[in-house]
MDAnalysis code that builds the backbone (N, CA, C; Angstrom):
import MDAnalysis as mda
import numpy as np

u = mda.Universe.empty(351, n_residues=117, atom_resindex=np.repeat(np.arange(117), 3), trajectory=True)
u.add_TopologyAttr("name", ["N", "CA", "C"] * 117)
u.add_TopologyAttr("resid", np.arange(1, 118))
u.add_TopologyAttr("resname", ["MET", "GLU", "ASN", "ILE", "GLU", "GLU", "ALA", "SER", "GLN", "VAL", "ASP", "CYS", "LYS", "LYS", "LEU", "VAL", "GLU", "ASP", "HIS", "TRP", "ARG", "SER", "SER", "LEU", "SER", "PHE", "ALA", "ALA", "ALA", "GLY", "SER", "ILE", "ASP", "LEU", "ALA", "LYS", "GLU", "CYS", "VAL", "ILE", "ARG", "PHE", "GLU", "GLU", "ARG", "ILE", "GLN", "GLU", "MET", "ALA", "GLU", "LYS", "MET", "PRO", "GLU", "GLN", "ALA", "ALA", "LYS", "GLN", "PHE", "MET", "ALA", "GLU", "ILE", "GLU", "ARG", "GLU", "ARG", "ASN", "LEU", "VAL", "PHE", "ASP", "GLU", "TYR", "THR", "LEU", "SER", "PRO", "GLN", "LYS", "LEU", "LYS", "SER", "ARG", "LEU", "GLY", "VAL", "ALA", "GLN", "PRO", "GLN", "PRO", "ALA", "GLY", "CYS", "LEU", "GLY", "VAL", "ILE", "VAL", "LEU", "PHE", "ALA", "VAL", "VAL", "PRO", "ILE", "LEU", "TYR", "GLY", "ILE", "ALA", "ILE", "TYR", "ILE"])
u.atoms.positions = np.array([
    [-20.581, 19.620, -0.852],
    [-20.173, 20.296, -2.063],
    [-21.421, 20.724, -2.816],
    [-21.575, 21.994, -2.951],
    [-22.785, 22.487, -3.583],
    [-22.763, 22.284, -5.093],
    [-21.703, 22.638, -5.746],
    [-21.616, 22.468, -7.182],
    [-20.512, 21.457, -7.468],
    [-20.911, 20.189, -7.575],
    [-19.933, 19.106, -7.706],
    [-19.099, 19.253, -8.968],
    [-19.674, 19.811, -10.039],
    [-18.921, 19.951, -11.282],
    [-17.720, 20.871, -11.116],
    [-17.912, 21.993, -10.434],
    [-16.808, 22.930, -10.245],
    [-15.873, 22.488, -9.133],
    [-16.457, 22.003, -8.061],
    [-15.658, 21.670, -6.885],
    [-14.953, 20.331, -7.008],
    [-15.496, 19.408, -7.798],
    [-14.982, 18.043, -7.783],
    [-13.542, 17.924, -8.230],
    [-13.142, 18.627, -9.290],
    [-11.770, 18.476, -9.762],
    [-10.771, 18.921, -8.703],
    [-10.991, 20.086, -8.131],
    [-10.063, 20.585, -7.120],
    [-10.127, 19.705, -5.880],
    [-11.339, 19.447, -5.384],
    [-11.491, 18.662, -4.168],
    [-11.016, 17.220, -4.358],
    [-11.369, 16.611, -5.470],
    [-10.963, 15.232, -5.727],
    [-9.452, 15.136, -5.883],
    [-8.871, 16.071, -6.582],
    [-7.413, 16.071, -6.743],
    [-6.739, 16.176, -5.382],
    [-7.230, 17.076, -4.531],
    [-6.661, 17.241, -3.196],
    [-6.858, 15.981, -2.362],
    [-8.045, 15.408, -2.401],
    [-8.307, 14.178, -1.645],
    [-7.346, 13.062, -2.055],
    [-7.216, 12.864, -3.357],
    [-6.365, 11.785, -3.864],
    [-4.895, 12.056, -3.549],
    [-4.441, 13.276, -3.768],
    [-3.036, 13.584, -3.488],
    [-2.734, 13.510, -1.997],
    [-3.650, 13.953, -1.151],
    [-3.453, 13.817, 0.298],
    [-3.371, 12.343, 0.697],
    [-4.217, 11.537, 0.089],
    [-4.195, 10.091, 0.360],
    [-2.852, 9.487, -0.044],
    [-2.387, 9.792, -1.239],
    [-1.101, 9.267, -1.696],
    [0.039, 9.776, -0.817],
    [-0.020, 11.050, -0.447],
    [1.017, 11.637, 0.405],
    [1.104, 10.872, 1.727],
    [-0.038, 10.632, 2.333],
    [-0.063, 9.897, 3.603],
    [0.462, 8.478, 3.436],
    [-0.051, 7.780, 2.444],
    [0.364, 6.389, 2.223],
    [1.857, 6.290, 1.939],
    [2.356, 7.153, 1.068],
    [3.781, 7.117, 0.726],
    [4.659, 7.530, 1.906],
    [4.166, 8.466, 2.712],
    [4.923, 8.881, 3.891],
    [5.072, 7.723, 4.874],
    [3.982, 7.026, 5.127],
    [4.042, 5.877, 6.031],
    [4.932, 4.776, 5.459],
    [4.801, 4.513, 4.167],
    [5.620, 3.478, 3.538],
    [7.104, 3.846, 3.598],
    [7.423, 5.122, 3.325],
    [8.818, 5.573, 3.363],
    [9.398, 5.454, 4.766],
    [8.530, 5.577, 5.770],
    [8.971, 5.470, 7.164],
    [9.028, 4.018, 7.621],
    [8.667, 3.093, 6.724],
    [8.695, 1.681, 7.077],
    [7.419, 1.193, 7.744],
    [6.379, 2.012, 7.733],
    [5.105, 1.641, 8.360],
    [4.127, 1.150, 7.297],
    [4.404, -0.013, 6.754],
    [3.576, -0.571, 5.685],
    [2.149, -0.799, 6.174],
    [1.989, -1.236, 7.425],
    [0.643, -1.461, 7.954],
    [-0.163, -0.167, 8.007],
    [0.491, 0.933, 8.391],
    [-0.202, 2.224, 8.403],
    [-0.529, 2.680, 6.982],
    [0.351, 2.395, 6.049],
    [0.087, 2.737, 4.652],
    [-1.141, 1.977, 4.152],
    [-1.236, 0.697, 4.501],
    [-2.407, -0.103, 4.115],
    [-3.669, 0.443, 4.778],
    [-3.559, 0.833, 6.034],
    [-4.693, 1.405, 6.757],
    [-5.168, 2.692, 6.080],
    [-4.233, 3.478, 5.559],
    [-4.596, 4.698, 4.822],
    [-5.496, 4.364, 3.639],
    [-5.161, 3.305, 2.935],
    [-5.949, 2.908, 1.764],
    [-7.367, 2.544, 2.188],
    [-7.472, 1.755, 3.239],
    [-8.788, 1.335, 3.731],
    [-9.611, 2.544, 4.170],
    [-9.001, 3.426, 4.934],
    [-9.725, 4.605, 5.441],
    [-10.109, 5.557, 4.304],
    [-9.253, 5.673, 3.296],
    [-9.585, 6.509, 2.157],
    [-10.821, 5.971, 1.449],
    [-10.853, 4.669, 1.223],
    [-12.011, 4.051, 0.571],
    [-13.279, 4.298, 1.382],
    [-13.184, 4.130, 2.691],
    [-14.339, 4.377, 3.563],
    [-14.777, 5.839, 3.478],
    [-13.811, 6.723, 3.495],
    [-14.111, 8.155, 3.482],
    [-14.812, 8.582, 2.202],
    [-14.304, 8.149, 1.059],
    [-14.936, 8.581, -0.189],
    [-16.322, 7.949, -0.348],
    [-16.483, 6.717, 0.154],
    [-17.812, 6.091, 0.114],
    [-18.804, 6.873, 0.970],
    [-18.365, 7.269, 2.166],
    [-19.231, 8.055, 3.055],
    [-19.596, 9.390, 2.408],
    [-18.628, 10.025, 1.776],
    [-18.889, 11.301, 1.111],
    [-19.896, 11.116, -0.017],
    [-19.723, 10.068, -0.807],
    [-20.618, 9.806, -1.936],
    [-22.034, 9.495, -1.457],
    [-22.149, 8.790, -0.349],
    [-23.471, 8.438, 0.179],
    [-24.269, 9.666, 0.611],
    [-23.597, 10.750, 0.902],
    [-24.277, 11.981, 1.322],
    [-24.712, 12.845, 0.138],
    [-24.346, 12.429, -1.071],
    [-24.649, 13.210, -2.271],
    [-25.853, 12.624, -2.992],
    [-26.524, 13.448, -3.791],
    [-27.546, 12.898, -4.687],
    [-26.896, 11.866, -5.619],
    [-27.674, 10.943, -6.107],
    [-27.140, 9.819, -6.884],
    [-26.247, 10.245, -8.050],
    [-26.704, 11.190, -8.853],
    [-25.917, 11.611, -10.008],
    [-24.612, 12.279, -9.584],
    [-24.689, 13.126, -8.561],
    [-23.484, 13.795, -8.058],
    [-22.506, 12.774, -7.488],
    [-23.026, 11.750, -6.819],
    [-22.172, 10.703, -6.250],
    [-21.434, 9.943, -7.356],
    [-22.148, 9.631, -8.429],
    [-21.514, 8.940, -9.561],
    [-20.414, 9.808, -10.168],
    [-20.713, 11.075, -10.315],
    [-19.741, 12.019, -10.883],
    [-18.526, 12.146, -9.958],
    [-18.781, 12.246, -8.674],
    [-17.721, 12.340, -7.670],
    [-16.814, 11.115, -7.717],
    [-17.402, 9.923, -7.714],
    [-16.609, 8.695, -7.734],
    [-15.821, 8.563, -9.040],
    [-16.423, 8.990, -10.150],
    [-15.713, 8.961, -11.438],
    [-14.517, 9.908, -11.406],
    [-14.705, 11.085, -10.802],
    [-13.612, 12.054, -10.714],
    [-12.502, 11.544, -9.789],
    [-12.884, 10.917, -8.678],
    [-11.895, 10.308, -7.777],
    [-11.091, 9.263, -8.541],
    [-11.769, 8.431, -9.297],
    [-11.085, 7.384, -10.064],
    [-10.154, 7.997, -11.108],
    [-10.599, 9.050, -11.772],
    [-9.763, 9.728, -12.771],
    [-8.502, 10.288, -12.117],
    [-8.668, 10.947, -10.977],
    [-7.514, 11.507, -10.263],
    [-6.584, 10.406, -9.769],
    [-7.146, 9.314, -9.278],
    [-6.309, 8.188, -8.831],
    [-5.478, 7.648, -9.985],
    [-6.099, 7.512, -11.131],
    [-5.378, 7.006, -12.300],
    [-4.247, 7.946, -12.711],
    [-4.508, 9.253, -12.662],
    [-3.470, 10.223, -13.009],
    [-2.266, 10.113, -12.062],
    [-2.548, 10.027, -10.767],
    [-1.454, 9.932, -9.793],
    [-0.742, 8.585, -9.925],
    [-1.505, 7.511, -10.145],
    [-0.888, 6.199, -10.326],
    [0.024, 6.202, -11.552],
    [-0.447, 6.796, -12.638],
    [0.384, 6.878, -13.846],
    [1.656, 7.672, -13.575],
    [1.521, 8.765, -12.835],
    [2.685, 9.577, -12.476],
    [3.660, 8.750, -11.630],
    [3.120, 7.978, -10.689],
    [3.951, 7.122, -9.835],
    [4.656, 6.053, -10.672],
    [3.924, 5.482, -11.634],
    [4.490, 4.442, -12.497],
    [5.654, 4.984, -13.319],
    [5.517, 6.208, -13.819],
    [6.588, 6.823, -14.613],
    [7.811, 7.168, -13.768],
    [7.562, 7.714, -12.572],
    [8.674, 8.108, -11.720],
    [8.230, 8.260, -10.270],
    [8.369, 7.188, -9.496],
    [7.984, 7.269, -8.085],
    [8.697, 8.408, -7.353],
    [9.966, 8.626, -7.673],
    [10.728, 9.670, -6.982],
    [10.191, 11.062, -7.284],
    [9.823, 11.299, -8.548],
    [9.282, 12.611, -8.907],
    [7.950, 12.862, -8.212],
    [7.100, 11.834, -8.152],
    [5.819, 11.996, -7.462],
    [6.050, 12.276, -5.981],
    [6.929, 11.508, -5.360],
    [7.219, 11.717, -3.937],
    [7.748, 13.124, -3.704],
    [8.606, 13.575, -4.575],
    [9.150, 14.922, -4.452],
    [8.054, 15.971, -4.598],
    [7.207, 15.812, -5.604],
    [6.122, 16.765, -5.831],
    [5.160, 16.817, -4.643],
    [4.905, 15.657, -4.036],
    [3.983, 15.599, -2.898],
    [4.662, 15.955, -1.578],
    [5.989, 16.121, -1.608],
    [6.701, 16.480, -0.386],
    [6.929, 15.316, 0.558],
    [6.999, 14.127, 0.000],
    [7.233, 12.932, 0.818],
    [8.731, 12.770, 1.027],
    [9.126, 12.664, 2.284],
    [10.547, 12.509, 2.624],
    [11.059, 11.184, 2.085],
    [12.246, 11.242, 1.528],
    [12.897, 10.037, 1.019],
    [13.637, 9.344, 2.157],
    [13.745, 8.012, 2.105],
    [14.528, 7.326, 3.132],
    [15.956, 7.866, 3.156],
    [16.482, 8.043, 4.351],
    [17.835, 8.575, 4.506],
    [18.850, 7.432, 4.509],
    [20.070, 7.708, 4.081],
    [21.106, 6.688, 4.098],
    [21.406, 6.258, 5.535],
    [22.023, 5.089, 5.655],
    [22.402, 4.576, 6.972],
    [23.222, 5.623, 7.710],
    [22.992, 5.703, 9.006],
    [23.724, 6.672, 9.810],
    [22.872, 7.855, 10.214],
    [21.738, 8.054, 9.526],
    [20.823, 9.128, 9.903],
    [19.712, 8.527, 10.754],
    [19.373, 9.205, 11.796],
    [18.300, 8.753, 12.663],
    [17.026, 9.446, 12.221],
    [16.055, 8.680, 11.760],
    [14.783, 9.265, 11.326],
    [13.761, 9.206, 12.440],
    [13.189, 10.323, 12.753],
    [12.139, 10.394, 13.761],
    [10.877, 10.837, 13.048],
    [9.832, 10.047, 13.149],
    [8.586, 10.370, 12.477],
    [7.615, 10.959, 13.490],
    [7.150, 12.145, 13.180],
    [6.170, 12.813, 14.021],
    [4.858, 12.817, 13.252],
    [3.836, 12.220, 13.835],
    [2.540, 12.159, 13.174],
    [1.555, 13.051, 13.900],
    [0.746, 13.722, 13.143],
    [-0.320, 14.489, 13.758],
    [-1.553, 14.371, 12.887],
    [-2.703, 14.445, 13.515],
    [-3.954, 14.272, 12.786],
    [-4.503, 15.619, 12.358],
    [-4.881, 15.684, 11.104],
    [-5.646, 16.796, 10.585],
    [-6.914, 16.141, 10.071],
    [-7.924, 16.182, 10.876],
    [-9.131, 15.391, 10.665],
    [-9.649, 15.597, 9.258],
    [-9.925, 14.493, 8.561],
    [-9.672, 13.105, 8.927],
    [-8.446, 12.529, 8.247],
    [-7.546, 13.358, 7.786],
    [-6.371, 12.884, 7.054],
    [-5.153, 12.931, 7.965],
    [-4.367, 11.854, 7.945],
    [-3.128, 11.834, 8.712],
    [-1.982, 12.222, 7.801],
    [-1.103, 13.053, 8.310],
    [0.085, 13.451, 7.563],
    [1.300, 12.951, 8.326],
    [2.342, 12.590, 7.624],
    [3.601, 12.203, 8.241],
    [4.658, 13.242, 7.932],
    [5.358, 13.672, 8.935],
    [6.449, 14.622, 8.737],
    [7.717, 13.973, 9.267],
    [8.730, 13.922, 8.451],
    [9.995, 13.316, 8.865],
    [10.937, 14.408, 9.333],
    [11.489, 14.214, 10.492],
    [12.484, 15.131, 11.034],
    [13.756, 14.317, 11.234],
    [14.843, 14.741, 10.623],
    [16.094, 13.996, 10.712],
    [17.069, 14.727, 11.610],
    [17.545, 14.009, 12.612],
    [18.531, 14.591, 13.537],
    [19.818, 13.808, 13.480],
])
């Protein structure tokens, strides 16, 4: 990121929302272990990104990540369903529906797509 001040809000928001989308998708599919793994990998990823930046830019980047995380967490606290809907996370289906989860990698973020048949 060449200009962290301009790029950080958009990039950090996308990073955090992609992370939440992945974690919530795995959790909604009943894959709590994969959801936990998402958290670990996200932490590793942002640390690696920060380590490649000059010290001041890294501090700014991590502060922006934390700010975005807090915003999404607050949104989740107010209404988990609204956040899931906004992020496009499939809701668990009622009994009788067969949920098939298709996962594909978009390096380095994993997305979950639910297909109901």
